[in-house]
N, C-alpha and C positions, 0 to 999 in steps of 0.2 A: 336347834339341832336338826340335822337333816334326817329323813326317814331311814336312810342306810345307817346312820350313826345310832339312831334310836334302836333299831333292830339288833345291831351289834352289841349295844350296851345291855339290852334285855337278854340276849343269848349268853353273854358273859356272866351276867348276874345269875341266870338259871343254872349254868354249869357250876359256878362257884357255890351256889346254894346246895346243889346235889352233893358236891364234895364235902362241904361242911356238915351236911346232914348225915353222910356216911360216917364221918369221924365221930359225930355225936352219938350215933347208935352204938358205936364200938367203945363209947365212954372214954375216948381219947382227948376230948375237949370239954372244958367247963362251959356253961351257958354264956358267961360274960366274954370268954375268949372267942366263942363261936360267933357271937354278935359282932365283936370287934373285927374278926377276920372277914366277916361278910360286908360290914359297913365301910371299913377303912379303904379297901381297894376301890370300891365304887365311888367313894368320896374323892379319892386321889385321881381317879379317871375323869370324873366330872370337872374337877378343878383344872386338870390338864387340858381338857377339851375346851371348856368355856373360857379359860384364862389365856390359852395360846392358840390352839388349833382353830377354833371357830373365828376369833378375831382375824387371824391370818387369812382364813378362807374368805371372809367378808371383804377384807382389804383387797385380796387378789381379784375377787369378783367385781369390785368397784373399778379397779385398774383395767380389767378386761373390757368392762362396759365403756369406759372413757376412750380406750384405744379403738374400740369398734365404732364409737360415735365419730371419732376424728375422720374416719374414712368416708363418712356420709355428709360432712359439713361442706357448705360452699367454700370455695378456694381449695381446701385440702383434698376434696375428691378429685378436683382437676389436677392439682399438683401430683397426686398419686399416679395419674395416667401419664402426664406430660414429663414429670421429673421424678422418677422412682427413687433416685439416690437422695434427693432433697426430702422427699416424703419419709424415707427411712431415717434420715437424720432427725426430722421433726418427731417421728414416732419414738425414737430412742430418747430424745430429750423429754418428751411427755412422760414416758415410763419412769425416768429418773426423778422428775418433779413429783409425780404421784407417789412413788415409793418414799420420798422424803417427807410426805405428809401435806403437800400443797393441795388445796381444793381443786377439783377437776376443772372448773371453768377458768380459774386463775392459771392453771397449768397450760390450758389450751391458748389462753390469751398471751402467755409468755412466748409463744412461738411466732408471734407477729413479725419480729425482726427478720426472720427467715423469709417470710413472704415479701416483706418490703424490698429486700435485695432483688428478688426475682421480678417484682413489679418494675423497679428502676431499669432492669435490663430489657423489659418489654415495652417501655413507654414509646419508643420510636416506631415500633411495629403495631401499636394499638390503633384501633379505629378512632377517629376524632370524637365521635359521640360517646364512645366508651370511656375515653380519657376524661372528657368534660364531666360525665356523670360521676365517675369515681372521685374527681376533685370536688365536685359539689357535695358529695356525701362526706368527704373528709372535712370540708369547710363547715358543714353543719356540726360535726363532732367538735371542731375547734371552738365554735361559738358556745356550745352547751357546756363544754369543760371550762371555758373562760368564766361562765356564770357561776361555776362551783367555787373556783378560787384561782388567784393569779399563779400560785405555786404549781398547782396541778396542770394548768395550761402550759406553763413553761416546760415542765417535765414531759408533757405529751409532745410538744413541738421540738424539743431539743433533748431527747433521751441520752444522747452522747455526753451531755454536760452533767445532768443530775439523775439519770435513770428515768425509765418510763413510768407509766401509770397503768393501773388495772381498769381498762375502759368499761368492763362489764359491771364494775361497782359504781361507776360515775354516770353512765349513760343508760337511757331506756333501751330495752332489747330491740325495739323497732329501729332505733338509730344505728346500733351496731349491726343488726341484720342487713340493713340497707347498704352499709359500706361493704360488708362481706359479699353481698350479691353483686354489687358493682365491680368489686375486685375479681370475682369469679368470671363474670362476663368478659372483662378486659383480658384475662388470661386465656380464656377459651378462643378469643379471636385475635390473638397477637403472635401467632407462630409463623406468619408469612413474611413477606418483604417489608422493609421499613417504609413508613409513610414519607412522602416528600415534604421537606421543611424549607420554606422560603425564609432563609436566614436574614436576608436584607430587609424584607418587609416586617418580619417578626421583631427584629431589633428596633426598627422605627416605632412599632407599636409598644414594645416594652419600654422604650425611652419615654414615650408619652405617658405611660402608666406611672413610671418612676417620677416624672415631673409633677404629676398630680399628688403623689405620695409626699414628695419633698415640700410641696406647698403646705401640706397639712402637718408634717412631722419635722421639717427642718433637718438639721444635721444629725438628729437622733436616728434618722433612717440608716445611717452607716453602721449602727450597732447590730443590725441584722447579720452582718458579716462576722461579728465577734461576740456571739452569745455566751462564750465561756469567760469573757473578761470580768474580773472582779468588780462588783458594785453595779452591774448592769441593772436597769429598771426592767424587771421581769414582766410586769404588767404591760408596760409600753411595748416591749418586744412582742408579746402576744397580740396586742391590738394592731401593731403595724403588720404583722404576718397575716392576720385576718383581713386587714384592709388591702394588702397586696393581692391576695387570692380573690377577694371580692371584686377588685378592679379588673383583674385578668378575666374572670368568669363573666364579667359584664360585657365583654367583647363578643361579637358574633361567633358562632360555633367554630368555624374553621380557623378564624383568627385566634380565638381563645386557645384552641388545641395547639396551634403553632407556637404561641408565646409560652404555654406551659412546657412544651418540649424543650424550648430554649432555656427556661429557668432550671428545669430539672437536670438537663444535661450540662449546664454551666457554660453554654456557648453564647451568652448574652453580652459578654465583655462589658 
């Protein structure tokens, strides 16, 4: 109970005690009735406060704290400045999830798809080193989630098929923090002109990567294009995806960024 609530309760009790005392002096109340008149309102008031008012205040305080924290987090603090409408959408979704009883960190993690869409829009304007760093952080997440389970890895990579995962429950904080920081840097430096992409050279390098993958995986590689197909081998899809990005990131920085843009934009033919 807050100090204001305690003072109000004590004041009410004192006033009520004076009234009851006056009635007793005039012999208009029996002792038992006087006690009940004093105790019952106080009991009802405390039940009301601790049963409804205080829990609601605590819930609202937790919601306010999480909403304030969102504005200080990497990525979201940048989105708030660069894309106010998107930030407001994220803020509204966060409040909705919190009011529904979702844990704060899970509610914040649930906003990731909103950032993913923005990132995809910024890929072509991102600096090469920022794009490569972000994908390296994402690759580390893929590997660690794959170690947890095949199903979790599949859901992480293909959320449109089976829904996503709560990465904060699966990964060390250092791993998730690194990805958020790399995303934040990418967004901060991707508001200018698009980077030049050598499509011809990039496609040659991508074809070389794919040939290497085909040597290792054979015709199963084609299932990367149809993850929603019934009966797909989820573990193999995860492993092939990891292999793909490992192979691309093994290229020199400029070449790696070039191929990544082609893959993400779907211009690899």
